[in-house]
C-alpha positions as CSV (number, residue, x, y, z in Angstrom):
1,M,0.0,0.0,0.0
2,K,1.3,3.5,-1.0
3,K,1.7,5.9,1.9
4,N,-0.1,9.3,1.6
5,N,2.3,12.0,2.6
6,K,0.1,15.0,1.8
7,K,-0.3,17.6,4.6
8,G,-2.5,20.6,5.0
9,F,-1.5,24.1,6.2
10,T,-0.8,24.5,9.9
11,I,-2.6,27.1,11.9
12,V,0.6,29.2,12.1
13,E,1.0,29.1,8.3
14,L,-2.6,30.2,7.8
15,V,-2.3,33.1,10.3
16,V,0.9,34.2,8.5
17,V,-0.8,34.1,5.0
18,I,-3.9,36.0,6.3
19,A,-1.6,38.6,7.9
20,V,0.3,39.1,4.6
21,I,-3.0,39.4,2.7
22,G,-4.1,42.0,5.3
23,I,-0.9,44.0,5.0
24,L,-1.1,43.9,1.2
25,A,-4.8,45.0,1.3
26,A,-4.0,47.9,3.7
27,V,-1.3,49.1,1.3
28,L,-3.0,48.5,-2.0
29,I,-6.7,49.3,-1.4
30,P,-6.0,53.0,-0.7
31,T,-3.8,53.1,-3.7
32,F,-6.5,51.6,-5.9
33,S,-9.1,54.0,-4.3
34,N,-6.8,56.9,-5.1
35,I,-6.4,55.7,-8.7
36,I,-10.2,55.3,-9.1
37,E,-10.8,58.8,-7.6
38,K,-8.2,60.4,-9.8
39,A,-9.8,58.8,-12.8
40,N,-13.3,59.9,-11.8
41,I,-12.0,63.5,-11.1
42,S,-10.4,63.5,-14.6
43,A,-13.6,62.3,-16.2
44,D,-15.8,64.8,-14.3
45,T,-13.4,67.6,-15.2
46,Q,-13.7,66.8,-18.8
47,L,-17.5,66.6,-18.5
48,C,-17.5,70.0,-16.9
49,R,-15.6,71.4,-20.0
50,N,-18.1,69.8,-22.3
51,M,-21.1,71.1,-20.4
52,N,-19.7,74.6,-20.5
53,T,-19.2,74.3,-24.2
54,A,-22.9,73.4,-24.5
55,L,-23.9,76.3,-22.4
56,S,-21.7,78.7,-24.4
57,T,-23.1,77.5,-27.7
58,A,-26.7,77.8,-26.5
59,K,-26.0,81.3,-25.2
60,A,-24.4,82.4,-28.5
61,D,-27.6,81.2,-30.2
62,G,-29.6,83.6,-28.0
63,R,-30.7,81.3,-25.2
64,E,-31.1,82.7,-21.7
65,F,-30.6,80.8,-18.5
66,N,-33.2,82.0,-15.9
67,N,-32.9,79.1,-13.5
68,M,-31.4,75.7,-12.9
69,E,-34.1,73.9,-15.0
70,D,-33.0,75.9,-18.1
71,V,-29.4,74.8,-17.5
72,L,-30.3,71.1,-16.9
73,F,-32.4,71.2,-20.1
74,T,-29.6,72.6,-22.2
75,I,-27.1,70.1,-20.9
76,N,-29.6,67.2,-21.5
77,E,-30.4,68.6,-25.0
78,A,-26.6,68.5,-25.8
79,G,-26.6,64.8,-25.0
80,Y,-24.9,64.9,-21.6
81,I,-27.3,62.7,-19.6
82,I,-26.3,63.1,-15.9
83,E,-28.4,62.7,-12.9
84,H,-29.4,66.2,-11.8
85,L,-25.9,67.6,-12.3
86,N,-24.2,65.1,-10.0
87,P,-20.5,64.1,-10.8
88,T,-19.2,60.5,-10.3
89,T,-16.5,61.5,-7.8
90,E,-17.8,60.8,-4.3
91,G,-18.2,64.0,-2.3
92,Y,-17.6,66.4,-5.2
93,Y,-20.3,68.6,-6.7
94,Y,-21.1,70.5,-9.8
95,A,-22.6,74.0,-9.3
96,W,-24.1,76.5,-11.7
97,D,-22.5,79.9,-11.5
98,S,-25.5,82.1,-12.5
99,E,-23.3,85.2,-12.6
100,N,-21.0,83.8,-15.4
101,D,-23.4,81.2,-16.8
102,Q,-20.9,78.4,-16.3
103,I,-20.7,75.0,-14.5
104,V,-18.0,74.8,-11.8
105,F,-16.6,71.5,-10.5
106,L,-16.2,71.6,-6.7
107,N,-14.1,69.5,-4.4
108,K,-15.1,67.9,-1.1
109,K,-14.7,71.3,0.7
110,L,-16.8,73.0,-2.0
111,N,-13.8,74.9,-3.3
112,V,-13.4,75.2,-7.1
113,H,-11.4,72.4,-8.7
114,Y,-12.2,73.4,-12.3
115,P,-12.1,75.9,-14.0
116,T,-9.0,76.7,-12.0
117,D,-9.3,80.4,-12.6
118,A,-13.0,80.6,-11.6
119,N,-13.7,83.2,-8.9
120,I,-17.2,82.5,-7.7
121,D,-19.7,84.0,-5.3
122,P,-21.6,81.2,-3.5
123,A,-24.6,83.6,-3.2
124,K,-24.9,83.4,-7.0
125,C,-24.2,79.7,-7.4
126,W,-26.7,76.8,-7.3
127,I,-26.2,73.2,-6.2
128,T,-28.6,70.3,-6.6
129,V,-29.4,68.4,-3.4
130,K,-31.5,65.4,-2.6
131,S,-31.6,65.3,1.2
132,N,-31.4,67.5,4.3
133,N,-27.9,66.1,5.0
134,E,-26.6,67.3,1.7
135,A,-28.4,70.7,2.1
136,D,-26.8,71.1,5.5
137,K,-23.3,70.4,4.1
138,V,-23.7,72.8,1.2
139,V,-25.1,75.6,3.3
140,N,-22.9,75.3,6.3
141,L,-19.6,75.0,4.3
142,R,-20.1,77.9,1.9
143,K,-23.8,79.0,1.8
144,F,-24.5,77.9,-1.8
145,N,-28.1,78.2,-3.1
146,L,-30.2,75.0,-3.3
147,Y,-32.1,73.4,-6.1
148,L,-34.1,70.4,-4.8
149,E,-33.9,67.2,-6.8
150,P,-37.1,65.1,-7.3
151,E,-36.0,62.7,-4.5
152,F,-36.2,65.5,-1.9
153,K,-39.4,64.6,0.0
154,D,-38.8,65.8,3.5
155,A,-39.3,69.3,4.9
156,L,-36.2,71.4,4.2
157,S,-34.9,72.9,7.5
158,L,-32.1,75.5,7.4
159,N,-30.3,77.7,9.9
160,E,-28.7,79.9,7.3
161,L,-30.2,82.3,4.7
162,V,-29.8,80.9,1.1
163,S,-32.1,81.0,-1.9
164,V,-34.1,77.8,-2.6
165,D,-35.7,76.5,-5.8
166,A,-38.1,73.5,-5.2
167,G,-37.5,72.3,-8.8
168,A,-40.1,69.8,-9.9
169,N,-41.2,69.1,-6.3
170,T,-44.6,70.1,-5.1
171,G,-45.8,70.7,-1.5
172,V,-42.4,70.8,0.1
173,D,-42.1,72.6,3.5
174,L,-39.3,75.2,3.9
175,I,-38.2,76.3,7.4
176,I,-35.4,78.8,8.0
177,T,-34.7,79.6,11.6
178,N,-32.5,81.8,13.8
179,S,-30.8,83.5,11.0
180,T,-29.4,87.0,11.8
181,D,-27.9,87.6,8.3
182,E,-28.7,90.8,6.5
183,K,-29.2,89.2,3.1
184,N,-31.5,89.1,0.0
185,I,-32.8,85.6,-1.0
186,S,-35.4,84.1,-3.3
187,I,-37.9,81.3,-2.9
188,S,-39.0,79.6,-6.1
189,G,-41.3,76.7,-6.9
190,N,-44.3,75.0,-5.3
191,F,-44.1,75.0,-1.5
192,D,-46.7,74.0,1.1
193,G,-45.5,75.9,4.1
194,V,-42.8,78.6,4.2
195,E,-41.7,79.6,7.7
196,I,-38.9,82.1,8.1
197,T,-37.4,83.6,11.2
198,A,-34.9,86.0,9.8
199,P,-35.4,89.6,11.1
200,K,-32.8,91.1,8.7
201,A,-33.8,89.2,5.6
202,H,-35.3,90.4,2.3
203,V,-37.2,87.6,0.6
204,E,-38.5,87.5,-3.0
205,Q,-41.2,84.8,-3.4
206,Y,-41.8,83.2,-6.9
207,G,-44.1,80.4,-7.8
208,V,-46.8,79.1,-5.3
209,A,-46.9,78.7,-1.6
210,K,-49.9,77.8,0.6
211,N,-48.9,79.3,3.9
212,V,-46.2,81.9,4.6
213,S,-45.3,82.9,8.2
214,G,-42.5,84.3,10.3
215,T,-40.4,87.4,10.6
216,V,-38.4,89.4,8.1
217,S,-37.1,93.0,7.9
218,A,-39.3,96.0,7.2
219,N,-41.0,96.0,3.8
220,S,-39.2,92.8,2.9
221,F,-41.4,89.8,2.1
222,V,-42.3,90.4,-1.6
223,V,-44.9,88.1,-3.3
224,N,-44.2,87.8,-7.0
225,G,-46.2,84.6,-7.5
226,Y,-49.3,83.3,-5.7
227,V,-49.6,82.8,-1.9
228,E,-52.8,81.6,-0.2
229,N,-52.2,82.9,3.3
230,V,-49.6,85.3,4.7
231,S,-49.0,85.9,8.4
232,L,-46.0,88.0,9.4
233,T,-45.4,88.8,13.1
234,A,-42.6,91.3,12.2
235,G,-41.6,93.0,9.1
236,S,-44.1,93.7,6.3
237,L,-45.6,92.4,3.1
238,K,-45.3,93.7,-0.4
239,V,-47.4,92.3,-3.3
240,A,-45.6,92.9,-6.5
241,S,-47.5,94.0,-9.7
242,N,-48.0,90.5,-10.9
243,G,-48.3,88.9,-7.4
244,I,-51.5,87.5,-5.9
245,V,-52.3,86.8,-2.3
246,K,-55.5,85.2,-1.3
247,T,-55.7,86.3,2.4
248,V,-53.5,88.4,4.7
249,A,-53.7,87.5,8.4
250,A,-54.8,90.1,10.9
251,G,-51.7,91.9,12.4
252,T,-49.6,91.5,9.2
253,T,-48.4,94.9,7.9
254,V,-48.9,95.4,4.2
255,A,-46.5,98.0,2.9
256,A,-47.6,97.9,-0.7
257,K,-50.1,96.0,-2.9
258,D,-49.4,96.7,-6.5
259,G,-50.6,93.2,-7.2
260,L,-53.8,91.6,-6.1
261,V,-55.2,90.7,-2.6
262,L,-58.4,88.6,-3.0
263,E,-60.0,88.5,0.5
264,G,-60.2,90.4,3.8
265,T,-59.6,94.0,4.8
266,E,-56.6,94.3,2.4
267,A,-58.6,93.1,-0.7
268,N,-58.2,95.2,-3.8
269,V,-60.0,93.0,-6.3
270,D,-61.9,95.8,-8.1
271,D,-58.8,98.1,-8.3
272,K,-56.5,95.5,-9.9
273,T,-58.1,94.5,-13.3
274,S,-55.1,93.8,-15.5
275,F,-51.6,92.3,-15.5
276,T,-48.7,92.5,-17.9
277,I,-46.1,90.0,-19.1
278,S,-42.9,91.1,-20.8
279,N,-40.5,88.2,-20.7
280,R,-40.2,84.4,-20.3
281,E,-39.8,84.5,-16.5
282,E,-43.1,86.5,-16.1
283,L,-44.9,84.2,-18.5
284,A,-43.7,81.2,-16.5
285,M,-44.8,82.9,-13.3
286,F,-48.3,83.5,-14.8
287,R,-48.4,79.8,-15.7
288,D,-47.4,78.8,-12.2
289,I,-50.1,81.0,-10.6
290,V,-52.8,79.5,-12.9
291,N,-51.6,76.0,-12.1
292,G,-51.5,76.9,-8.4
293,G,-55.2,77.7,-8.3
294,Y,-56.0,81.2,-9.4
295,N,-57.8,81.4,-12.8
296,Y,-57.8,85.2,-13.5
297,E,-61.6,85.3,-14.0
298,G,-62.6,88.9,-14.8
299,K,-59.0,89.9,-15.3
300,T,-57.0,90.8,-18.4
301,V,-53.5,89.6,-19.0
302,K,-51.5,91.6,-21.6
303,L,-48.4,90.6,-23.5
304,T,-46.1,93.6,-23.9
305,A,-43.2,92.0,-25.9
306,D,-42.3,89.1,-28.1
307,I,-41.1,86.1,-26.0
308,N,-38.7,83.3,-27.0
309,L,-39.3,80.1,-25.1
310,D,-36.0,78.8,-26.5
311,G,-37.4,75.3,-27.3
312,I,-37.2,74.5,-23.6
313,A,-40.0,72.0,-22.7
314,W,-43.0,74.0,-21.7
315,L,-45.4,73.1,-18.9
316,P,-48.8,74.3,-20.1
317,I,-50.8,77.1,-18.5
318,G,-53.7,75.0,-17.1
319,N,-51.8,71.8,-16.7
320,V,-54.7,69.2,-16.7
321,Y,-55.7,66.2,-18.7
322,R,-59.1,65.6,-20.3
323,D,-61.2,63.2,-18.3
324,N,-64.9,62.4,-18.5
325,A,-65.9,65.2,-16.1
326,N,-66.6,67.9,-18.7
327,D,-69.6,69.2,-16.6
328,K,-67.8,69.1,-13.3
329,D,-66.4,72.1,-11.3
330,Q,-63.0,70.3,-11.2
331,I,-62.2,71.6,-14.7
332,T,-59.6,74.2,-14.1
333,G,-57.6,76.5,-16.2
334,F,-57.3,80.1,-17.3
335,A,-60.6,81.9,-17.2
336,G,-59.8,85.5,-18.1
337,I,-58.8,87.5,-21.2
338,F,-55.3,87.0,-22.7
339,D,-54.4,89.8,-25.1
340,G,-51.2,89.2,-27.0
341,Q,-51.3,92.7,-28.4
342,N,-50.0,91.4,-31.7
343,H,-46.9,89.9,-30.2
344,T,-45.4,86.5,-30.9
345,I,-44.4,83.6,-28.5
346,K,-41.9,81.5,-30.4
347,N,-40.2,78.1,-30.0
348,L,-42.9,76.5,-27.9
349,S,-42.0,72.9,-27.4
350,N,-43.0,69.8,-25.4
351,N,-39.8,67.9,-26.1
352,G,-37.3,67.7,-23.2
353,F,-36.4,67.9,-19.6
354,S,-39.6,68.8,-17.9
355,I,-42.0,66.5,-19.8
356,D,-42.7,64.4,-16.7
357,G,-44.4,67.5,-15.2
358,L,-47.3,67.0,-17.6
359,A,-50.6,66.1,-15.9
360,S,-51.8,62.8,-17.5
361,G,-54.7,60.4,-17.2
362,R,-57.3,58.3,-19.0
363,N,-60.9,58.6,-20.2
364,A,-63.5,56.5,-22.0
365,T,-61.7,56.8,-25.4
366,S,-58.1,56.1,-24.1
367,V,-56.3,53.5,-26.3
368,G,-53.7,50.9,-25.2
369,T,-51.7,51.4,-22.0
370,K,-50.6,55.0,-22.5
371,N,-52.0,57.9,-20.6
372,E,-53.2,61.0,-22.3
373,V,-51.9,64.6,-22.0
374,V,-53.3,67.9,-23.2
375,F,-50.8,70.3,-24.7
376,G,-50.4,73.9,-25.9
377,L,-49.3,77.2,-24.6
378,F,-52.5,76.9,-22.7
379,G,-53.3,73.4,-21.7
380,C,-56.8,74.1,-20.5
381,V,-59.0,77.3,-20.6
382,K,-62.5,77.7,-19.2
383,N,-64.8,80.5,-20.2
384,A,-61.7,82.4,-21.6
385,E,-60.9,84.8,-24.4
386,I,-57.7,84.8,-26.4
387,M,-56.8,87.5,-28.9
388,N,-54.1,89.1,-31.0
389,L,-51.5,86.4,-30.5
390,T,-49.2,84.4,-32.6
391,V,-47.5,81.2,-31.4
392,N,-44.7,79.4,-33.1
393,A,-44.6,75.7,-32.0
394,D,-42.6,72.5,-32.4
395,I,-44.9,70.0,-30.7
396,T,-43.9,66.3,-31.2
397,D,-45.1,62.9,-30.1
398,V,-44.7,63.1,-26.3
399,G,-42.8,59.9,-25.8
400,S,-43.3,56.3,-24.6
401,K,-45.5,57.2,-21.7
402,Y,-48.2,59.4,-23.2
403,V,-50.2,60.3,-26.2
404,G,-51.4,63.8,-27.0
405,D,-55.1,64.2,-26.8
406,S,-56.3,67.8,-27.5
407,V,-53.1,69.4,-28.9
408,A,-52.5,72.7,-30.5
409,A,-50.1,75.7,-30.5
410,I,-52.3,78.1,-28.5
411,V,-55.0,76.1,-26.6
412,G,-55.1,72.3,-26.1
413,Y,-58.5,72.1,-24.6
414,A,-61.2,74.8,-24.3
415,Y,-64.3,74.4,-22.2
416,G,-67.4,76.6,-21.6
417,D,-67.8,79.9,-23.4
418,F,-64.8,80.5,-25.6
419,T,-63.7,83.4,-27.9
420,M,-60.6,83.6,-30.1
421,T,-59.9,86.6,-32.3
422,N,-57.0,87.5,-34.6
423,C,-54.7,84.7,-33.7
424,K,-52.1,82.6,-35.7
425,A,-50.2,79.4,-35.3
426,T,-46.9,78.5,-37.1
427,G,-44.4,75.6,-37.0
428,S,-45.4,72.0,-36.7
429,I,-47.8,70.1,-34.4
430,T,-48.1,66.4,-33.8
431,G,-50.7,64.6,-31.6
432,F,-52.9,61.6,-31.3
433,D,-56.4,62.9,-31.3
434,A,-58.1,66.3,-31.5
435,V,-55.1,68.0,-33.1
436,G,-55.4,71.5,-34.5
437,G,-53.3,74.5,-35.3
438,L,-54.8,77.0,-32.9
439,V,-57.1,74.9,-30.7
440,G,-57.1,71.1,-30.2
441,R,-60.5,70.4,-28.8
442,I,-63.5,72.5,-27.6
443,Y,-66.3,71.3,-25.4
444,G,-68.1,74.6,-25.3
445,N,-71.4,76.6,-25.0
446,T,-71.0,79.8,-27.0
447,I,-68.0,79.6,-29.3
448,N,-66.7,82.5,-31.4
449,I,-63.6,82.1,-33.6
450,T,-62.8,85.0,-35.9
451,N,-59.9,86.1,-38.1
452,C,-57.7,83.1,-37.2
453,T,-55.0,81.6,-39.4
454,N,-53.0,78.4,-39.2
455,E,-49.7,78.0,-41.0
456,A,-48.4,75.1,-38.9
457,A,-48.0,71.5,-40.3
458,I,-50.6,69.3,-38.6
459,T,-50.1,65.5,-38.0
460,A,-52.6,63.3,-36.2
461,R,-51.5,59.7,-35.5
462,G,-54.6,58.2,-33.9
463,T,-56.4,55.5,-35.9
464,Y,-58.9,54.1,-33.4
465,D,-62.7,53.7,-34.2
466,Q,-63.5,56.0,-37.0
467,G,-60.1,57.7,-36.8
468,A,-58.6,60.6,-34.9
469,K,-60.1,64.1,-35.3
470,C,-57.9,66.9,-36.7
471,A,-58.1,70.1,-38.7
472,G,-56.0,73.2,-39.6
473,V,-57.6,75.7,-37.2
474,I,-59.7,73.9,-34.7
475,G,-59.0,70.1,-34.3
476,Y,-62.5,69.3,-33.0
477,I,-65.6,71.0,-31.7
478,S,-67.9,68.6,-29.8
479,A,-71.6,68.2,-31.0
480,A,-72.7,68.5,-27.4
481,T,-71.4,69.6,-24.0
482,R,-72.9,69.5,-20.6
483,N,-74.3,72.4,-18.6
484,G,-75.1,71.0,-15.1
485,D,-77.2,68.0,-15.7
486,M,-78.4,69.0,-19.2
487,Q,-76.7,68.2,-22.5
488,C,-76.6,71.3,-24.7
489,V,-75.8,71.9,-28.3
490,P,-73.0,74.5,-28.5
491,K,-73.6,77.7,-30.5
492,V,-70.6,78.2,-32.8
493,T,-69.8,81.2,-34.9
494,M,-66.7,81.1,-37.1
495,A,-65.7,83.7,-39.7
496,N,-62.6,84.6,-41.8
497,C,-60.5,81.7,-40.7
498,V,-57.8,80.3,-43.0
499,N,-55.5,77.2,-43.1
500,N,-52.3,77.2,-45.0
501,G,-50.7,74.3,-43.2
502,A,-50.3,70.7,-44.5
503,I,-52.4,68.1,-42.7
504,T,-51.1,64.5,-42.4
505,T,-53.3,61.7,-41.1
506,E,-54.7,58.3,-42.0
507,T,-58.2,59.3,-40.7
508,T,-61.2,60.5,-42.6
509,R,-62.2,62.7,-39.7
510,K,-60.2,65.7,-40.8
511,A,-60.8,69.2,-42.3
512,Q,-58.9,72.2,-43.5
513,I,-60.6,74.6,-41.0
514,V,-62.5,72.7,-38.3
515,Y,-63.9,69.2,-37.8
516,M,-67.0,69.2,-35.7
517,G,-70.1,67.3,-34.7
518,A,-72.4,70.2,-35.3
519,G,-75.9,70.8,-34.0
520,T,-78.3,73.5,-34.9
521,G,-77.7,77.2,-34.5
522,N,-74.1,77.3,-35.9
523,T,-72.9,79.7,-38.5
524,F,-69.8,79.9,-40.7
525,N,-69.4,83.3,-42.4
526,G,-73.1,83.8,-41.9
527,E,-74.1,80.4,-43.4
528,A,-76.3,78.3,-41.1
529,V,-75.2,74.8,-40.4
530,S,-77.5,72.1,-39.1
531,K,-75.9,68.8,-40.1
532,T,-74.9,66.3,-37.5
533,D,-71.3,65.9,-38.7
534,K,-70.0,69.0,-40.4
535,I,-66.6,69.1,-41.9
536,V,-65.7,72.7,-42.8
537,D,-63.0,72.9,-45.4
538,S,-63.1,76.6,-46.2
539,L,-64.4,79.9,-44.8
């Protein structure tokens, strides 16, 4: 028999081997980590260069960067898909320097790593954060301004004065306490509660807030957007010319109300009958106020200049989807008079960064698994009047999640009494159903469309049932609407409307001017129309 001389490792040998491995790991792991970090820093630095090239190119083409969303859109558009401006290097940050319109790459102490010659003012720089821990680090180290990422769900609590933009978040609480800084800050976006204890602060509010309370310096809480309730125990309130406050609590000092106060002893509803819009920021603020709950009923909004939306994805004014509740009070949207004063809004687009902000849903005619969205400069209007306005649009298919139902350059979906006069659409417009140049769909009572022209190319992709509805000027006017519990035939008057745009669709439910299920009492250039289904090809 052969003797087996094989032996295993002794315990001492195993201990020695493990010790050697441990020593090697202690030496090599930090080395490997440093190599990885250096590689990440190098890649992030190069990405910073590339992003600044994209911003410079866009700026040379005339684009303006009003906020972090504009910057993120431009970077995304250029093909640099990064998660809310976050570098790969652990503990490092990108920031937008709004003073110089550039991205800076910051190290773990939030000092500039690149560009090496950048001289920044933290009060004019913005960093994206997704948690209170990150916010505390950014604010306590160098007092950078904060842009909240979609993951930010908690109340934001700060003990320093910095500007805050809620980004795409809605209903976030903001609390700033025990700050003695003498500083100007801004609060932008959709907040639930805003509580500030900062007796030397000057605060400019933009967007929407339900409740504002606390202390500021004299004459120094300025409402530029919409606030439901304001209660200041020290300092005073100013309502800017386009700002709107629902109620002012007793004991709150109002220094000026150039804007509108709706209720209480400070109300000036009858004195404030019109508003003006002169740039993209003010148009977006008007949009946010409508979407925040004020519909401008009985008020006139005037456009005082041409506005370039720069092709940045637009959240509609009246951001709702079309459900089956056409007779319900829940239908919201702009309800006043919008006078373009013969100005043009150009480069309206639905393609890009903020597309997920669109309200979406389903109704009885929804097809497949995709939700529907309404889209236009105005998503939804109710009992509104639009006049003297040209909109240039590039509206495309809205992606894998949605289909466009009620799509046009100016108004996606109009409900109730509706008047449109001396308006024009140009560009190209693509949707699924109820696609038009100026208005996508109308469920109305008294409808007057006069002196309107479409020059946009219209494409309707829906093919269900008898086919999607589309036309050059008005995509579809319903044969009936609901007024309370009664179904009513709308009274439609159209005159001097022209379509010069191409119409592309596989459906037979199309027309040059308007496709409608018409009842009695409708006129087109004075001609009575009583057919059940009226296709109007010329006026």
